[in-house]
C-alpha positions as CSV (number, residue, x, y, z in Angstrom):
1,M,228.3,302.4,28.0
2,A,231.9,303.1,29.0
3,N,231.2,301.7,32.8
4,Q,229.5,298.9,31.5
5,R,231.3,297.2,29.6
6,T,234.4,297.6,32.6
7,I,231.9,296.1,34.8
8,Q,231.3,292.7,32.4
9,R,234.6,292.7,32.2
10,D,235.9,292.5,35.3
11,L,232.7,290.6,36.6
12,S,234.0,288.4,33.9
13,D,237.5,288.0,35.2
14,E,236.3,287.1,38.7
15,E,234.5,284.7,37.7
16,T,237.2,283.3,35.9
17,E,240.3,283.7,38.8
18,Y,237.1,282.2,41.3
19,R,236.6,279.4,39.0
20,G,240.1,278.4,38.7
21,V,240.4,278.1,42.3
22,D,237.2,276.0,43.2
23,H,238.6,273.3,40.3
24,Q,241.9,273.8,41.6
25,G,240.5,272.4,45.0
26,E,237.8,269.7,43.4
27,Q,241.2,268.5,41.5
28,E,242.9,267.8,45.0
29,E,240.3,266.3,46.2
30,E,239.7,263.9,43.6
31,Q,243.4,263.0,43.9
32,L,243.0,262.5,47.5
33,E,239.2,260.5,46.9
34,R,241.1,258.3,44.2
35,M,244.3,257.5,46.9
36,P,244.2,254.2,48.3
37,F,243.0,254.4,51.9
38,E,246.4,252.8,53.6
39,E,248.6,255.8,51.4
40,R,245.9,257.9,52.8
41,M,246.7,257.3,56.8
42,L,250.7,257.1,55.4
43,R,250.7,260.3,55.2
44,A,248.8,261.7,58.1
45,L,251.1,259.7,60.0
46,E,254.2,260.7,57.8
47,G,253.1,264.3,58.7
48,R,251.9,264.9,55.1
49,N,248.5,265.3,55.7
50,D,247.6,268.0,52.5
51,G,243.9,268.4,52.5
52,I,243.4,266.0,55.5
53,K,240.9,267.5,57.9
54,V,240.8,266.1,61.7
55,E,237.5,267.6,63.8
56,V,238.2,268.0,67.9
57,P,235.1,268.2,69.7
58,E,234.4,271.3,72.3
59,Y,233.5,271.1,75.6
60,A,231.6,272.8,77.4
61,G,232.1,272.4,81.8
62,N,229.7,270.1,82.5
63,L,229.7,267.9,84.9
64,K,229.7,264.4,83.1
65,P,233.8,262.9,84.7
66,K,232.9,260.3,81.3
67,E,232.0,263.6,78.5
68,L,235.9,265.5,79.8
69,I,237.8,262.2,80.7
70,D,236.2,261.4,76.5
71,W,237.2,264.9,75.8
72,L,240.5,264.3,76.8
73,N,241.5,261.7,75.1
74,S,240.3,263.3,71.9
75,M,242.9,265.1,72.5
76,E,245.5,263.3,73.4
77,K,244.8,261.8,70.2
78,F,244.8,265.0,68.0
79,F,248.2,265.8,69.4
80,E,249.4,262.5,68.5
81,W,248.8,262.8,64.8
82,K,250.2,266.5,64.7
83,P,252.9,267.1,66.8
84,M,253.1,270.4,67.9
85,T,255.0,272.4,70.1
86,E,253.6,272.4,73.9
87,E,252.1,275.9,73.8
88,K,250.9,275.6,71.0
89,K,248.8,272.6,72.3
90,V,247.0,274.7,74.2
91,K,246.5,277.6,72.9
92,I,244.3,275.0,70.4
93,A,242.6,273.3,73.3
94,C,241.6,276.6,74.6
95,T,239.7,277.1,71.3
96,K,237.9,274.1,71.9
97,L,236.6,275.2,75.8
98,K,233.0,276.7,75.8
99,G,230.5,277.6,78.6
100,R,231.6,277.1,81.6
101,A,234.8,275.1,81.1
102,M,236.1,278.9,79.1
103,I,235.0,281.0,82.2
104,W,236.5,278.5,84.4
105,W,239.9,279.1,81.9
106,D,240.0,282.6,82.2
107,H,239.9,282.9,86.1
108,V,242.2,280.5,85.8
C-alpha cells in the first residue's frame, strides 16, 4: 500500500513538472505568434532569434549541378542569418551531407 502511494505521488510530481515545462513552451510560442512579422524579422536580424528555427537542407551529392548550387546558396543564407566562426560553419555543413557527399567528405 505504501509503495503504491509513493509511486502515485512520484508520478503526480513528474506529471506536474512536465505540464510546467510544456506550459512554458506554449507561452513562448504564443508570444511569438502574437508578435508582428516585422518585429520577428528584426529580432532574427539582430541575433535575438529566440524560438525561431531555420532548417538547412541536406545534400546527398547527386550529379545535378542545380541542386548543389541551391544547397550552397541555402548554406550561405543560413550563415548570413546566424553568424559564426568558419570552423563551426564547416562542422554544421558536414552534418548536412548525406550519401555520396558524406563519403566524399570523409575521404577529403
